[in-house]
N, C-alpha and C positions, 0 to 999 in steps of 0.2 A: 641470706644467712640467718639462722635462728639465734636468738639470745638465749642464755640459760633460763630466763624466766619463761620464755615461750616453750622451750623444750620441756620444762617442768609441767607447764599447763597441758601440753600435748600428752605427756606421759600420764598425768592425772586423769584426763578424759579417756584415754585408751584403757587405763586401769579400771575406770568405772564400767566401761563396756565389757571388759573381760570378767570382772567380778559378777556383773549382772548375768553373764552367760554360764556361770558355774552351776553345776548340779548341786542339790542340797548336800550331798555327801562331800563333794570337793570343798564347798563353802565351809562346812562344819570342820573338816580336817584342817583347813587353813586358819579358821578361827581358833581352834584348839591349839595349833602351833603358836599362834600369836599370843594366846593366853599363857602358854608355857614360857615363851621368851620374854614377855613383859607382864608378869602377873600383877604387879601393883597398879599399873596403868589400866589394863583391861579389866581387872577386878573392880576398880573404882568406877569405871564407866558402866560396867554391868549393874552395879548397885545403885547408880545415879539415875533412877527412873522416876523419882518422886515428882509429881506434877506434870509428867509427860504421858502422852498417849503411847500405848505399847508400840504402835507402828513407827512413830517418830523416834522412839528410843532404839528400836531395831535398825532404823535407817542411820541413826547417829553411829551406832556400833559398826555398821557396814561402811560408813564413810571413813572411819578410822582404819578399818581393814584395807580399804582402797589405798589410803596413804601408805600403809605398811607395804602393800603389794607394789606400789609405785617405786618406793625406795628399793625394794628387793629387785625389781626389774632393772633399775639403774645401776645395780651392782653395789648398792650401799648396804653394808652390814651394820647391824645395831647390836650393841651389847645390852644386857639387862640393866635397866635403870633402877637404882636402889630406891627403896621406899623413902629414904630421907630426901633424895633428889626430887622424887615425884611430889612429895608433900611440899617441898620448897617451891616447886613450880606452881602448884595450886595456890599456895599462900601469896606468892608474888603476883600472880595474875589476879587474884581476888582483890588485892590492894589496888591495883591499877583499875580494875572494873568498878570497884566501889567509889574510888576517887572520881573517875570519869562520870559515873552516873549521878553523883551529887550535883554536878554542873549541867549535865546534858540529858539526864534521864536515860531510858533504855533505847538509845539510838543505835540500831544494829549497824548501819553503815559507818558511823563514826567509831564504833567499837572495833570494827574490822580494820579500819585504818590505823589503829594504835597497836595492832598485832605485830609480832616480830616477823610474821609471814602473811601479809594481808592477801596476796593473790591466792595462796593455797587455802587460807581460811575462807575466803570468799567462794572459791570453787566448791569446797566441801560443804559449806553451809548451804549454798544454793542446791547442791545435790540432795540434801535432807529436806530443805524447805519446799522445793518444787514437788516433792513426792508426799507431802504431809500438810494437813491443816494444823496449825499450832497457835496456841495463845501467845501473847507477847512474852509472858513469863517463861513458858516452855522454850520459845525461840531464843530468849536470852540465856537460858540454862544450856541449851544445846550449843550455842555459839561459844559460851565460856568453856564448856567441856572440850569442844573441838580445838579451841585455841590452846588449851593446856596440853592436849594430846599431840598437837603439831609440835609445840615447843619441846615436849618430852621426847618424841621420836627424833627430832633434830639433835637434841642433846645426846641421845643414845648412839646416834651415828657419829657425832663428833667425838664422843667418849671412846668409841671403837677406834677411830682414826688416831686419837691421841695415844691410846694404849698400844696400838700396833706400831706406832712410830717410835715409841720409847725403847 
């Protein structure tokens, strides 16, 4: 019997393979749909390329699309996250990261452990890291952005469930 965590990991790995198999046209259509449905989240991620190689930035965007695709395949709907909620997530995670780094430096593994979804963050981070050479700073930035995106997508799903239950 699979646990929910194992089901999620299986779904994420399956989604990675599916997204890898998309034609450029299908990828672009799905990416544009994602941008339309989560403009603050995707817009920020698109603009957050400073200090990153173009390839690593593209893979980070692809990793977040994989997450969205996984949620969609599981039948989880997400409503648009407001700009205020998105900024709140970024500020909250930034506080956690800064506080953690004061004591531990840029320790990727320990940062993953303090995530609200460490298994998901680990899978998506490895998806990007295994396909790109990155400086420590770029790796830290990508980890942070993925962590924020995961929290945002989870909040958007929970927000949808709350609104539809009301």
